[in-house]
PyMOL Python script that loads the backbone (N, CA, C, O; Angstrom):
from pymol import cmd

cmd.read_pdbstr("""\
ATOM      1  N   MET A   1    -207.238 113.046  13.735  1.00  0.00           N
ATOM      2  CA  MET A   1    -205.934 112.829  14.331  1.00  0.00           C
ATOM      3  C   MET A   1    -205.136 111.827  13.490  1.00  0.00           C
ATOM      4  O   MET A   1    -205.708 110.918  12.888  1.00  0.00           O
ATOM      5  N   ASN A   2    -203.835 111.997  13.456  1.00  0.00           N
ATOM      6  CA  ASN A   2    -202.914 111.094  12.764  1.00  0.00           C
ATOM      7  C   ASN A   2    -203.349 110.781  11.336  1.00  0.00           C
ATOM      8  O   ASN A   2    -203.679 109.641  11.012  1.00  0.00           O
ATOM      9  N   LYS A   3    -203.344 111.801  10.492  1.00  0.00           N
ATOM     10  CA  LYS A   3    -203.683 111.566   9.092  1.00  0.00           C
ATOM     11  C   LYS A   3    -202.487 111.857   8.196  1.00  0.00           C
ATOM     12  O   LYS A   3    -201.546 112.553   8.577  1.00  0.00           O
ATOM     13  N   PHE A   4    -202.557 111.306   7.004  1.00  0.00           N
ATOM     14  CA  PHE A   4    -201.537 111.497   5.985  1.00  0.00           C
ATOM     15  C   PHE A   4    -202.165 112.151   4.758  1.00  0.00           C
ATOM     16  O   PHE A   4    -203.305 111.851   4.400  1.00  0.00           O
ATOM     17  N   VAL A   5    -201.427 113.032   4.125  1.00  0.00           N
ATOM     18  CA  VAL A   5    -201.822 113.622   2.860  1.00  0.00           C
ATOM     19  C   VAL A   5    -200.645 113.442   1.907  1.00  0.00           C
ATOM     20  O   VAL A   5    -199.544 113.926   2.169  1.00  0.00           O
ATOM     21  N   ASN A   6    -200.883 112.748   0.812  1.00  0.00           N
ATOM     22  CA  ASN A   6    -199.812 112.429  -0.153  1.00  0.00           C
ATOM     23  C   ASN A   6    -198.635 111.740   0.526  1.00  0.00           C
ATOM     24  O   ASN A   6    -197.480 111.992   0.182  1.00  0.00           O
ATOM     25  N   GLY A   7    -198.930 110.866   1.494  1.00  0.00           N
ATOM     26  CA  GLY A   7    -197.897 110.098   2.184  1.00  0.00           C
ATOM     27  C   GLY A   7    -197.150 110.850   3.266  1.00  0.00           C
ATOM     28  O   GLY A   7    -196.221 110.301   3.858  1.00  0.00           O
ATOM     29  N   LEU A   8    -197.533 112.110   3.549  1.00  0.00           N
ATOM     30  CA  LEU A   8    -196.853 112.920   4.559  1.00  0.00           C
ATOM     31  C   LEU A   8    -197.788 113.186   5.737  1.00  0.00           C
ATOM     32  O   LEU A   8    -198.996 113.338   5.557  1.00  0.00           O
ATOM     33  N   LYS A   9    -197.221 113.240   6.945  1.00  0.00           N
ATOM     34  CA  LYS A   9    -198.018 113.553   8.124  1.00  0.00           C
ATOM     35  C   LYS A   9    -198.623 114.946   7.972  1.00  0.00           C
ATOM     36  O   LYS A   9    -197.983 115.871   7.472  1.00  0.00           O
ATOM     37  N   GLU A  10    -199.876 115.071   8.418  1.00  0.00           N
ATOM     38  CA  GLU A  10    -200.591 116.335   8.290  1.00  0.00           C
ATOM     39  C   GLU A  10    -201.533 116.503   9.473  1.00  0.00           C
ATOM     40  O   GLU A  10    -202.200 115.556   9.889  1.00  0.00           O
ATOM     41  N   GLY A  11    -201.582 117.729  10.015  1.00  0.00           N
ATOM     42  CA  GLY A  11    -202.497 118.030  11.104  1.00  0.00           C
ATOM     43  C   GLY A  11    -201.951 117.668  12.474  1.00  0.00           C
ATOM     44  O   GLY A  11    -200.754 117.436  12.646  1.00  0.00           O
ATOM     45  N   TYR A  12    -202.858 117.624  13.446  1.00  0.00           N
ATOM     46  CA  TYR A  12    -202.482 117.367  14.841  1.00  0.00           C
ATOM     47  C   TYR A  12    -202.154 115.890  15.040  1.00  0.00           C
ATOM     48  O   TYR A  12    -202.899 115.009  14.611  1.00  0.00           O
ATOM     49  N   TRP A  13    -201.013 115.637  15.705  1.00  0.00           N
ATOM     50  CA  TRP A  13    -200.575 114.274  16.005  1.00  0.00           C
ATOM     51  C   TRP A  13    -200.173 114.172  17.457  1.00  0.00           C
ATOM     52  O   TRP A  13    -199.724 115.141  18.071  1.00  0.00           O
ATOM     53  N   GLU A  14    -200.343 112.978  17.992  1.00  0.00           N
ATOM     54  CA  GLU A  14    -199.805 112.606  19.303  1.00  0.00           C
ATOM     55  C   GLU A  14    -198.957 111.359  19.103  1.00  0.00           C
ATOM     56  O   GLU A  14    -199.363 110.424  18.413  1.00  0.00           O
ATOM     57  N   HIS A  15    -197.764 111.355  19.719  1.00  0.00           N
ATOM     58  CA  HIS A  15    -196.876 110.198  19.676  1.00  0.00           C
ATOM     59  C   HIS A  15    -196.801 109.635  21.091  1.00  0.00           C
ATOM     60  O   HIS A  15    -196.856 110.385  22.066  1.00  0.00           O
ATOM     61  N   TYR A  16    -196.675 108.306  21.201  1.00  0.00           N
ATOM     62  CA  TYR A  16    -196.706 107.651  22.506  1.00  0.00           C
ATOM     63  C   TYR A  16    -195.486 106.763  22.715  1.00  0.00           C
ATOM     64  O   TYR A  16    -194.966 106.168  21.771  1.00  0.00           O
ATOM     65  N   TRP A  17    -195.038 106.684  23.965  1.00  0.00           N
ATOM     66  CA  TRP A  17    -194.001 105.739  24.360  1.00  0.00           C
ATOM     67  C   TRP A  17    -194.584 104.326  24.264  1.00  0.00           C
ATOM     68  O   TRP A  17    -195.800 104.169  24.147  1.00  0.00           O
ATOM     69  N   SER A  18    -193.743 103.313  24.313  1.00  0.00           N
ATOM     70  CA  SER A  18    -194.204 101.920  24.179  1.00  0.00           C
ATOM     71  C   SER A  18    -195.171 101.510  25.288  1.00  0.00           C
ATOM     72  O   SER A  18    -195.942 100.566  25.118  1.00  0.00           O
ATOM     73  N   ASP A  19    -195.138 102.215  26.425  1.00  0.00           N
ATOM     74  CA  ASP A  19    -196.055 101.893  27.529  1.00  0.00           C
ATOM     75  C   ASP A  19    -197.339 102.726  27.480  1.00  0.00           C
ATOM     76  O   ASP A  19    -198.087 102.774  28.456  1.00  0.00           O
ATOM     77  N   SER A  20    -197.590 103.378  26.349  1.00  0.00           N
ATOM     78  CA  SER A  20    -198.796 104.174  26.095  1.00  0.00           C
ATOM     79  C   SER A  20    -198.804 105.546  26.753  1.00  0.00           C
ATOM     80  O   SER A  20    -199.823 106.236  26.701  1.00  0.00           O
ATOM     81  N   GLN A  21    -197.706 105.965  27.369  1.00  0.00           N
ATOM     82  CA  GLN A  21    -197.608 107.328  27.896  1.00  0.00           C
ATOM     83  C   GLN A  21    -197.376 108.285  26.725  1.00  0.00           C
ATOM     84  O   GLN A  21    -196.694 107.942  25.759  1.00  0.00           O
ATOM     85  N   LEU A  22    -197.941 109.473  26.820  1.00  0.00           N
ATOM     86  CA  LEU A  22    -197.755 110.487  25.781  1.00  0.00           C
ATOM     87  C   LEU A  22    -196.285 110.884  25.696  1.00  0.00           C
ATOM     88  O   LEU A  22    -195.667 111.207  26.710  1.00  0.00           O
ATOM     89  N   GLU A  23    -195.722 110.861  24.479  1.00  0.00           N
ATOM     90  CA  GLU A  23    -194.316 111.224  24.256  1.00  0.00           C
ATOM     91  C   GLU A  23    -194.203 112.645  23.702  1.00  0.00           C
ATOM     92  O   GLU A  23    -193.322 113.400  24.114  1.00  0.00           O
ATOM     93  N   SER A  24    -195.086 113.014  22.773  1.00  0.00           N
ATOM     94  CA  SER A  24    -195.088 114.371  22.229  1.00  0.00           C
ATOM     95  C   SER A  24    -196.414 114.643  21.538  1.00  0.00           C
ATOM     96  O   SER A  24    -197.166 113.729  21.200  1.00  0.00           O
ATOM     97  N   LYS A  25    -196.680 115.947  21.338  1.00  0.00           N
ATOM     98  CA  LYS A  25    -197.902 116.318  20.629  1.00  0.00           C
ATOM     99  C   LYS A  25    -197.686 117.644  19.926  1.00  0.00           C
ATOM    100  O   LYS A  25    -196.994 118.532  20.426  1.00  0.00           O
ATOM    101  N   GLY A  26    -198.301 117.758  18.743  1.00  0.00           N
ATOM    102  CA  GLY A  26    -198.194 118.972  17.963  1.00  0.00           C
ATOM    103  C   GLY A  26    -198.696 118.753  16.555  1.00  0.00           C
ATOM    104  O   GLY A  26    -199.295 117.721  16.251  1.00  0.00           O
ATOM    105  N   ASN A  27    -198.451 119.716  15.704  1.00  0.00           N
ATOM    106  CA  ASN A  27    -198.961 119.690  14.328  1.00  0.00           C
ATOM    107  C   ASN A  27    -197.870 119.434  13.298  1.00  0.00           C
ATOM    108  O   ASN A  27    -196.697 119.750  13.496  1.00  0.00           O
ATOM    109  N   TYR A  28    -198.307 118.850  12.198  1.00  0.00           N
ATOM    110  CA  TYR A  28    -197.459 118.651  11.025  1.00  0.00           C
ATOM    111  C   TYR A  28    -198.085 119.377   9.839  1.00  0.00           C
ATOM    112  O   TYR A  28    -199.306 119.404   9.687  1.00  0.00           O
ATOM    113  N   ILE A  29    -197.246 119.956   9.014  1.00  0.00           N
ATOM    114  CA  ILE A  29    -197.661 120.489   7.727  1.00  0.00           C
ATOM    115  C   ILE A  29    -196.674 119.948   6.700  1.00  0.00           C
ATOM    116  O   ILE A  29    -195.466 120.146   6.822  1.00  0.00           O
ATOM    117  N   ASN A  30    -197.196 119.268   5.696  1.00  0.00           N
ATOM    118  CA  ASN A  30    -196.351 118.653   4.652  1.00  0.00           C
ATOM    119  C   ASN A  30    -195.261 117.761   5.245  1.00  0.00           C
ATOM    120  O   ASN A  30    -194.134 117.744   4.748  1.00  0.00           O
ATOM    121  N   GLY A  31    -195.589 117.026   6.295  1.00  0.00           N
ATOM    122  CA  GLY A  31    -194.667 116.062   6.888  1.00  0.00           C
ATOM    123  C   GLY A  31    -193.638 116.643   7.835  1.00  0.00           C
ATOM    124  O   GLY A  31    -192.796 115.908   8.351  1.00  0.00           O
ATOM    125  N   LYS A  32    -193.684 117.954   8.079  1.00  0.00           N
ATOM    126  CA  LYS A  32    -192.725 118.586   8.993  1.00  0.00           C
ATOM    127  C   LYS A  32    -193.449 119.162  10.195  1.00  0.00           C
ATOM    128  O   LYS A  32    -194.566 119.667  10.087  1.00  0.00           O
ATOM    129  N   LYS A  33    -192.785 119.076  11.354  1.00  0.00           N
ATOM    130  CA  LYS A  33    -193.370 119.634  12.568  1.00  0.00           C
ATOM    131  C   LYS A  33    -193.516 121.139  12.419  1.00  0.00           C
ATOM    132  O   LYS A  33    -192.603 121.827  11.962  1.00  0.00           O
ATOM    133  N   GLU A  34    -194.688 121.639  12.813  1.00  0.00           N
ATOM    134  CA  GLU A  34    -194.999 123.050  12.615  1.00  0.00           C
ATOM    135  C   GLU A  34    -195.851 123.546  13.776  1.00  0.00           C
ATOM    136  O   GLU A  34    -196.817 122.892  14.169  1.00  0.00           O
ATOM    137  N   GLY A  35    -195.487 124.712  14.327  1.00  0.00           N
ATOM    138  CA  GLY A  35    -196.273 125.290  15.409  1.00  0.00           C
ATOM    139  C   GLY A  35    -195.816 124.818  16.779  1.00  0.00           C
ATOM    140  O   GLY A  35    -194.679 124.379  16.951  1.00  0.00           O
ATOM    141  N   TYR A  36    -196.709 124.914  17.746  1.00  0.00           N
ATOM    142  CA  TYR A  36    -196.389 124.607  19.143  1.00  0.00           C
ATOM    143  C   TYR A  36    -196.302 123.098  19.363  1.00  0.00           C
ATOM    144  O   TYR A  36    -197.190 122.345  18.963  1.00  0.00           O
ATOM    145  N   TRP A  37    -195.209 122.671  20.011  1.00  0.00           N
ATOM    146  CA  TRP A  37    -194.999 121.259  20.346  1.00  0.00           C
ATOM    147  C   TRP A  37    -194.616 121.121  21.802  1.00  0.00           C
ATOM    148  O   TRP A  37    -193.972 121.996  22.381  1.00  0.00           O
ATOM    149  N   GLU A  38    -195.025 120.004  22.384  1.00  0.00           N
ATOM    150  CA  GLU A  38    -194.608 119.617  23.731  1.00  0.00           C
ATOM    151  C   GLU A  38    -194.093 118.191  23.676  1.00  0.00           C
ATOM    152  O   GLU A  38    -194.628 117.357  22.946  1.00  0.00           O
ATOM    153  N   GLY A  39    -193.039 117.913  24.460  1.00  0.00           N
ATOM    154  CA  GLY A  39    -192.506 116.559  24.579  1.00  0.00           C
ATOM    155  C   GLY A  39    -192.444 116.172  26.044  1.00  0.00           C
ATOM    156  O   GLY A  39    -192.270 117.028  26.911  1.00  0.00           O
ATOM    157  N   TYR A  40    -192.587 114.877  26.323  1.00  0.00           N
ATOM    158  CA  TYR A  40    -192.682 114.385  27.691  1.00  0.00           C
ATOM    159  C   TYR A  40    -191.740 113.215  27.930  1.00  0.00           C
ATOM    160  O   TYR A  40    -191.479 112.418  27.028  1.00  0.00           O
ATOM    161  N   TYR A  41    -191.234 113.121  29.151  1.00  0.00           N
ATOM    162  CA  TYR A  41    -190.490 111.941  29.573  1.00  0.00           C
ATOM    163  C   TYR A  41    -191.461 110.755  29.628  1.00  0.00           C
ATOM    164  O   TYR A  41    -192.676 110.945  29.670  1.00  0.00           O
ATOM    165  N   SER A  42    -190.924 109.548  29.628  1.00  0.00           N
ATOM    166  CA  SER A  42    -191.759 108.346  29.561  1.00  0.00           C
ATOM    167  C   SER A  42    -192.708 108.182  30.752  1.00  0.00           C
ATOM    168  O   SER A  42    -193.643 107.384  30.684  1.00  0.00           O
ATOM    169  N   TYR A  43    -192.483 108.920  31.834  1.00  0.00           N
ATOM    170  CA  TYR A  43    -193.362 108.834  33.003  1.00  0.00           C
ATOM    171  C   TYR A  43    -194.314 110.031  33.093  1.00  0.00           C
ATOM    172  O   TYR A  43    -195.017 110.192  34.090  1.00  0.00           O
ATOM    173  N   GLY A  44    -194.337 110.874  32.045  1.00  0.00           N
ATOM    174  CA  GLY A  44    -195.328 111.924  31.953  1.00  0.00           C
ATOM    175  C   GLY A  44    -194.886 113.341  32.255  1.00  0.00           C
ATOM    176  O   GLY A  44    -195.643 114.280  32.008  1.00  0.00           O
ATOM    177  N   GLN A  45    -193.679 113.528  32.785  1.00  0.00           N
ATOM    178  CA  GLN A  45    -193.192 114.877  33.103  1.00  0.00           C
ATOM    179  C   GLN A  45    -192.820 115.626  31.822  1.00  0.00           C
ATOM    180  O   GLN A  45    -192.234 115.046  30.908  1.00  0.00           O
ATOM    181  N   LEU A  46    -193.162 116.917  31.760  1.00  0.00           N
ATOM    182  CA  LEU A  46    -192.830 117.739  30.602  1.00  0.00           C
ATOM    183  C   LEU A  46    -191.310 117.787  30.391  1.00  0.00           C
ATOM    184  O   LEU A  46    -190.562 118.041  31.335  1.00  0.00           O
ATOM    185  N   MET A  47    -190.855 117.543  29.156  1.00  0.00           N
ATOM    186  CA  MET A  47    -189.440 117.563  28.797  1.00  0.00           C
ATOM    187  C   MET A  47    -189.077 118.852  28.057  1.00  0.00           C
ATOM    188  O   MET A  47    -188.025 119.441  28.305  1.00  0.00           O
ATOM    189  N   TYR A  48    -189.954 119.284  27.148  1.00  0.00           N
ATOM    190  CA  TYR A  48    -189.699 120.512  26.389  1.00  0.00           C
ATOM    191  C   TYR A  48    -191.012 121.083  25.873  1.00  0.00           C
ATOM    192  O   TYR A  48    -192.028 120.390  25.805  1.00  0.00           O
ATOM    193  N   LYS A  49    -190.969 122.364  25.511  1.00  0.00           N
ATOM    194  CA  LYS A  49    -192.100 122.985  24.834  1.00  0.00           C
ATOM    195  C   LYS A  49    -191.582 124.165  24.034  1.00  0.00           C
ATOM    196  O   LYS A  49    -190.649 124.857  24.442  1.00  0.00           O
ATOM    197  N   GLY A  50    -192.215 124.382  22.871  1.00  0.00           N
ATOM    198  CA  GLY A  50    -191.816 125.488  22.033  1.00  0.00           C
ATOM    199  C   GLY A  50    -192.415 125.392  20.646  1.00  0.00           C
ATOM    200  O   GLY A  50    -193.173 124.472  20.339  1.00  0.00           O
ATOM    201  N   ASN A  51    -192.064 126.354  19.818  1.00  0.00           N
ATOM    202  CA  ASN A  51    -192.593 126.434  18.461  1.00  0.00           C
ATOM    203  C   ASN A  51    -191.583 125.957  17.431  1.00  0.00           C
ATOM    204  O   ASN A  51    -190.372 126.105  17.591  1.00  0.00           O
ATOM    205  N   LEU A  52    -192.127 125.381  16.372  1.00  0.00           N
ATOM    206  CA  LEU A  52    -191.320 124.921  15.246  1.00  0.00           C
ATOM    207  C   LEU A  52    -191.857 125.542  13.968  1.00  0.00           C
ATOM    208  O   LEU A  52    -193.067 125.695  13.798  1.00  0.00           O
ATOM    209  N   ILE A  53    -190.955 125.893  13.080  1.00  0.00           N
ATOM    210  CA  ILE A  53    -191.320 126.338  11.746  1.00  0.00           C
ATOM    211  C   ILE A  53    -190.534 125.483  10.776  1.00  0.00           C
ATOM    212  O   ILE A  53    -189.303 125.469  10.800  1.00  0.00           O
ATOM    213  N   ASN A  54    -191.250 124.772   9.925  1.00  0.00           N
ATOM    214  CA  ASN A  54    -190.622 123.894   8.941  1.00  0.00           C
ATOM    215  C   ASN A  54    -189.685 122.883   9.622  1.00  0.00           C
ATOM    216  O   ASN A  54    -188.628 122.544   9.090  1.00  0.00           O
ATOM    217  N   GLY A  55    -190.093 122.414  10.800  1.00  0.00           N
ATOM    218  CA  GLY A  55    -189.332 121.397  11.523  1.00  0.00           C
ATOM    219  C   GLY A  55    -188.171 121.912  12.348  1.00  0.00           C
ATOM    220  O   GLY A  55    -187.438 121.116  12.936  1.00  0.00           O
ATOM    221  N   LYS A  56    -187.980 123.233  12.408  1.00  0.00           N
ATOM    222  CA  LYS A  56    -186.853 123.814  13.146  1.00  0.00           C
ATOM    223  C   LYS A  56    -187.350 124.700  14.284  1.00  0.00           C
ATOM    224  O   LYS A  56    -188.373 125.375  14.163  1.00  0.00           O
ATOM    225  N   GLN A  57    -186.608 124.685  15.390  1.00  0.00           N
ATOM    226  CA  GLN A  57    -186.986 125.488  16.556  1.00  0.00           C
ATOM    227  C   GLN A  57    -186.990 126.968  16.212  1.00  0.00           C
ATOM    228  O   GLN A  57    -186.047 127.487  15.614  1.00  0.00           O
ATOM    229  N   GLU A  58    -188.074 127.640  16.602  1.00  0.00           N
ATOM    230  CA  GLU A  58    -188.239 129.068  16.347  1.00  0.00           C
ATOM    231  C   GLU A  58    -188.855 129.706  17.586  1.00  0.00           C
ATOM    232  O   GLU A  58    -189.812 129.178  18.152  1.00  0.00           O
ATOM    233  N   GLY A  59    -188.313 130.823  17.996  1.00  0.00           N
ATOM    234  CA  GLY A  59    -188.857 131.520  19.162  1.00  0.00           C
ATOM    235  C   GLY A  59    -188.382 130.886  20.465  1.00  0.00           C
ATOM    236  O   GLY A  59    -187.331 130.246  20.506  1.00  0.00           O
ATOM    237  N   TYR A  60    -189.163 131.067  21.526  1.00  0.00           N
ATOM    238  CA  TYR A  60    -188.771 130.566  22.843  1.00  0.00           C
ATOM    239  C   TYR A  60    -188.963 129.063  22.955  1.00  0.00           C
ATOM    240  O   TYR A  60    -189.997 128.518  22.568  1.00  0.00           O
ATOM    241  N   TRP A  61    -187.935 128.401  23.497  1.00  0.00           N
ATOM    242  CA  TRP A  61    -187.976 126.971  23.799  1.00  0.00           C
ATOM    243  C   TRP A  61    -187.568 126.782  25.243  1.00  0.00           C
ATOM    244  O   TRP A  61    -186.575 127.346  25.702  1.00  0.00           O
ATOM    245  N   GLU A  62    -188.338 125.986  25.952  1.00  0.00           N
ATOM    246  CA  GLU A  62    -188.014 125.645  27.337  1.00  0.00           C
ATOM    247  C   GLU A  62    -187.754 124.148  27.416  1.00  0.00           C
ATOM    248  O   GLU A  62    -188.492 123.343  26.849  1.00  0.00           O
ATOM    249  N   LYS A  63    -186.687 123.790  28.131  1.00  0.00           N
ATOM    250  CA  LYS A  63    -186.331 122.387  28.348  1.00  0.00           C
ATOM    251  C   LYS A  63    -186.257 122.142  29.845  1.00  0.00           C
ATOM    252  O   LYS A  63    -185.837 123.011  30.609  1.00  0.00           O
ATOM    253  N   TYR A  64    -186.673 120.937  30.260  1.00  0.00           N
ATOM    254  CA  TYR A  64    -186.808 120.627  31.677  1.00  0.00           C
ATOM    255  C   TYR A  64    -186.065 119.352  32.061  1.00  0.00           C
ATOM    256  O   TYR A  64    -185.984 118.402  31.283  1.00  0.00           O
ATOM    257  N   TYR A  65    -185.526 119.355  33.276  1.00  0.00           N
ATOM    258  CA  TYR A  65    -184.953 118.148  33.859  1.00  0.00           C
ATOM    259  C   TYR A  65    -186.073 117.161  34.163  1.00  0.00           C
ATOM    260  O   TYR A  65    -187.239 117.553  34.216  1.00  0.00           O
ATOM    261  N   PRO A  66    -185.740 115.887  34.365  1.00  0.00           N
ATOM    262  CA  PRO A  66    -186.764 114.892  34.694  1.00  0.00           C
ATOM    263  C   PRO A  66    -187.581 115.222  35.946  1.00  0.00           C
ATOM    264  O   PRO A  66    -188.711 114.754  36.083  1.00  0.00           O
ATOM    265  N   ASP A  67    -187.022 116.023  36.860  1.00  0.00           N
ATOM    266  CA  ASP A  67    -187.762 116.379  38.076  1.00  0.00           C
ATOM    267  C   ASP A  67    -188.657 117.604  37.894  1.00  0.00           C
ATOM    268  O   ASP A  67    -189.315 118.042  38.838  1.00  0.00           O
ATOM    269  N   GLY A  68    -188.682 118.160  36.670  1.00  0.00           N
ATOM    270  CA  GLY A  68    -189.539 119.295  36.381  1.00  0.00           C
ATOM    271  C   GLY A  68    -188.870 120.653  36.483  1.00  0.00           C
ATOM    272  O   GLY A  68    -189.480 121.663  36.132  1.00  0.00           O
ATOM    273  N   GLN A  69    -187.633 120.705  36.954  1.00  0.00           N
ATOM    274  CA  GLN A  69    -186.905 121.969  37.046  1.00  0.00           C
ATOM    275  C   GLN A  69    -186.486 122.430  35.645  1.00  0.00           C
ATOM    276  O   GLN A  69    -186.104 121.617  34.803  1.00  0.00           O
ATOM    277  N   LEU A  70    -186.561 123.715  35.412  1.00  0.00           N
ATOM    278  CA  LEU A  70    -186.188 124.289  34.127  1.00  0.00           C
ATOM    279  C   LEU A  70    -184.683 124.146  33.889  1.00  0.00           C
ATOM    280  O   LEU A  70    -183.882 124.553  34.731  1.00  0.00           O
ATOM    281  N   ILE A  71    -184.298 123.573  32.755  1.00  0.00           N
ATOM    282  CA  ILE A  71    -182.888 123.477  32.357  1.00  0.00           C
ATOM    283  C   ILE A  71    -182.491 124.758  31.642  1.00  0.00           C
ATOM    284  O   ILE A  71    -181.498 125.399  31.987  1.00  0.00           O
ATOM    285  N   SER A  72    -183.287 125.119  30.639  1.00  0.00           N
ATOM    286  CA  SER A  72    -182.941 126.287  29.833  1.00  0.00           C
ATOM    287  C   SER A  72    -184.190 126.881  29.196  1.00  0.00           C
ATOM    288  O   SER A  72    -185.201 126.216  28.971  1.00  0.00           O
ATOM    289  N   LYS A  73    -184.056 128.171  28.922  1.00  0.00           N
ATOM    290  CA  LYS A  73    -185.061 128.888  28.142  1.00  0.00           C
ATOM    291  C   LYS A  73    -184.256 129.676  27.128  1.00  0.00           C
ATOM    292  O   LYS A  73    -183.481 130.564  27.483  1.00  0.00           O
ATOM    293  N   GLU A  74    -184.447 129.344  25.876  1.00  0.00           N
ATOM    294  CA  GLU A  74    -183.650 129.974  24.835  1.00  0.00           C
ATOM    295  C   GLU A  74    -184.547 130.523  23.748  1.00  0.00           C
ATOM    296  O   GLU A  74    -185.687 130.090  23.580  1.00  0.00           O
ATOM    297  N   TYR A  75    -184.020 131.473  23.022  1.00  0.00           N
ATOM    298  CA  TYR A  75    -184.756 132.079  21.918  1.00  0.00           C
ATOM    299  C   TYR A  75    -184.020 131.747  20.633  1.00  0.00           C
ATOM    300  O   TYR A  75    -182.837 132.059  20.489  1.00  0.00           O
ATOM    301  N   ASN A  76    -184.710 131.121  19.708  1.00  0.00           N
ATOM    302  CA  ASN A  76    -184.120 130.705  18.443  1.00  0.00           C
ATOM    303  C   ASN A  76    -184.713 131.491  17.296  1.00  0.00           C
ATOM    304  O   ASN A  76    -185.924 131.703  17.231  1.00  0.00           O
ATOM    305  N   ILE A  77    -183.857 131.921  16.397  1.00  0.00           N
ATOM    306  CA  ILE A  77    -184.300 132.589  15.176  1.00  0.00           C
ATOM    307  C   ILE A  77    -183.823 131.764  14.001  1.00  0.00           C
ATOM    308  O   ILE A  77    -182.644 131.420  13.914  1.00  0.00           O
ATOM    309  N   ILE A  78    -184.728 131.447  13.102  1.00  0.00           N
ATOM    310  CA  ILE A  78    -184.365 130.640  11.920  1.00  0.00           C
ATOM    311  C   ILE A  78    -183.661 131.543  10.914  1.00  0.00           C
ATOM    312  O   ILE A  78    -183.265 131.083   9.843  1.00  0.00           O
TER     313      ILE A  78
END
""", "prot")
cmd.dss("prot")
cmd.show_as("cartoon", "prot")
cmd.util.cbc("prot")
cmd.orient("prot")
């Protein structure tokens, strides 16, 4: 977990809020977010989920209000 290759983030990472709650999790390839990612509000509720290719949203992305209700579901093509 949390490794660097040639100074760039690589592999599976978890990021945390200052209070140690999980903020986001997913993979990096060559320092860019790649694959499935999830992000969370500071109190643990899911904020978003979706896929990234070369750091950009690709495919279906879901975003949520702080109470857990779905805000949007969109399909992105790079």
